[in-house]
N, C-alpha and C positions, 0 to 999 in steps of 0.2 A: 243163330243166324241161318237164313235159308241158303240153299245151294246157289240160287241166283245171286244173292247178295255177296256170297263168298267169292264166286267167280268174277263178279263185277269189280269188287275191290281188288282182286288179284290182277285183273286186266288193266285197271287204271294204274296200279302200282308198277306194273311192267312197263307201261308207257312212260311214267314219270322217271323210271330208271333207264329209259332208252333200250329196253329189251324187246325189240320190235317183233322178232319171230315168236316169242312167247306171247306177246300181245295179240298177234294174229290167231294163234291157237286157242287162247282163252276166250276171245270174242266169238270165234267160230263155235266153241262149245256152248256158249250162251244161245247163239242163234239156232243151234240144232233143236233146242227146246222152246225157244221164244223167237220164232222167225220174223217177227215184226218189231223187234226191239231196236228203236232208232239209235239209242246210245251205243249199242254194240256196233252198228253199221258205221257210225261216226268214228268210233275208235279204230275200227278196221281201216277206214279211209285214211286216217292219220298214219297208222302203222305202214300201210302200203306206200304212202308218200315218202316216208323215211326210208323205206326199202327200195325206193326209186322204181316203183311199179305204178306209174301214174294212171294207166288205163284202169287198173283194178280200183285205185282210189276213187277215180271219177265215178265208176259204176256204183260204189258203195254210197258215196254222197248223193248221187242221183236217186238211188233207191230210198234214201231217207226222205227226200223231197216228194217222192211218190206217196210215201206214207204220211208225211206231214209237210205240207207246202210252206208252212211258216217257220220251219226249223232254222234258227239263226246260225247254228254251228255249221250245218251242211252248206248253207248259202255262203258263209264266210270262206270256207275252205275252197269251194268251187270258184269263188271270186279270186282267191289267191292263185289258184292254178291258172285261171284265165289270164291274169295279169303277170304270170310268171314270177310272182313274189315268193320268196323263200319262207317256209314255215319255221318259226323259231322252235328249236328243240327244247322240251322241258329238261331242266337240269336238277330236278328235285333229288335230294339224297337225304334220307332220314337221319343219317349219322351227323349231318351238319346241324341238326336242330335238337340236340340233346339239352334238356332243360336242367339248370342248376340253380337252386334257390338262392336268391340274393345276387346272382351273377348274370342271369339271362331274363329277357322279357320279350314277348311278342306284342307289337304295337301297330295299331292301324294308323296309316299316314293321313294327314290332313292336307288340304289345298293341293290336290293332285295335279300333275301336269296333264296335258291334253292327250287325246287318243294316239297321235303319231308317235309319242314317246312311249306310252304304256304298251302298245302292241309290239314293240321291239324287245320288251323285257321277258324274262322267264323266271319261274320259281327256282331259287337257289343262286340267283345272280348276286355277285358281291357288289355292295354299294359303299359309298363314302359319306361320312358325316362331316358336314361343314358348319362350323359355329357362326351364326349371324348375331346381330344385336339383340334380337328378341326371341329367336327360336333356332333350332338346328335343322338345316336343310339336308335332305337325303338325295344324293346324286349318283349317277353312274361314274365309273372310274375315269371316263373322259370329260367329266364335269357337267353332264346334262342333268338338269333338275328333274326329280321324280315327284317329290312331295316334301312335307315337313312333319317332324315329330310333334305330337301334341304339346301344348305349352307346359303342362306339368312335368312331362318327361324331359322336354328341352331344358326347363329351368334347372332340374336336378343334374342332368348330364353336362350342361355348360360349366357349372361349378366344378364338377369332378374332372372334366377334361382339362380345364384351365389349371387344375392343381395336380395334373400328371397322369390321370387314368387314360387308357386307350380302349377302344371298342371295335368289335367286328360287327358288320351289318350285312345281312343276307335277306333277299326277298323270300318271304315265307308263304304268302298267299296273294293271288293276283286275279283280278277280274276287271270288268269295265267300270264297276262302281266302287271298287276299293282296292287298296294295296296294303298289305301288312308286311312288316319286316321283323326279323329275328335279331335282337341285339344281344351281344355277349361281351362281357368284360374280358379283355385280353390281358391287361396289365393294371394292377392296383398300385398306386404310388404310396410311399411311406406316409405321406400326409393324410391319405384316405384309408389307412389300414383298418380303422375301426368303423368305417362307413360302408354300408351295403350300397351297391350301385342301384339295385332294385329291391326294396324292402320285401322280405319273404312273405308270401301269401299263398292262397290257393292257386295251384297251377291248373287252370281249367281250359287252356288252349290245346286242343287236340291236333297235333301236327300231322296225324295220319287221317285227317278228315278227307277221305278219298272221294272225289267227285269229278265231274267233267268240266269244271270251270277253267282249267288250264287250256282248254281247247278254244276258248273264245273270249274276246274283249270287244264288245260291239257297241257300247254306248259311249258318248262323249262326256267325260267327267268335268267338273268345274275347274277352271284354271286358277292359278294363284292370283289372288285379288287384293292382297294387302301389302303395303309398302314395308320393306324391312326396317325403315327408319322409325316406324311406330314402335314405341316402347311401353309395355305395360308393367315392367319391373326393372329394377337395376341389379344386374348380375354381380356387380362389384360389392353390393352391400347385403345381398341375400344370404341366407343361411340354409343349411340342409339338415333335415332330421330323418329318422327312420320310421316316422309315423306312417 
């Protein structure tokens, strides 16, 4: 790994752990060697916002637009400052996302909510699983709809939840076009003691995929479009296997 990549990953990790002074130092180190690196300027701007140094933040985001007039991250953050809208703090903590074969799974949500809902979310936020007739709805703790688990995962977990299992759900990855959640079995009922919540397989989801996506959600995703009354299967007669 190059020195640039190492510093960049460290800078993003610092931001995701709310270590803003460290984020400033790391991004400044990058800019000392790469003075036109827009990613570093954007991360610096975010760090200065969290350190309540608004003028410095504005200067960094403005510099980004001087280098790249179409940069969506800088535009978004300057719009936030202008509208006096609070910037959601990333709440990422790698310890939350320890994978255990058979007990955890990272899942992309379907039928996402709209932009006003998604832009209030942050990585690491706790969610609630609500069983519907045909799928499982993922919601904030105050009941706001975020998205739905895929039908195959919903099918499996509905049966397991109805027979006594409980699960933790955290936002694992977030952007304008997708939202993924980390599901973890919290309690296994006696009835399900021989059944895996998530059949073991290759764990190829890299939770430390460090990038700048947590800085922006700028596109409008598709709203939920299918009625919950539609039913493609009967959860009362379905069975579960570990295939």
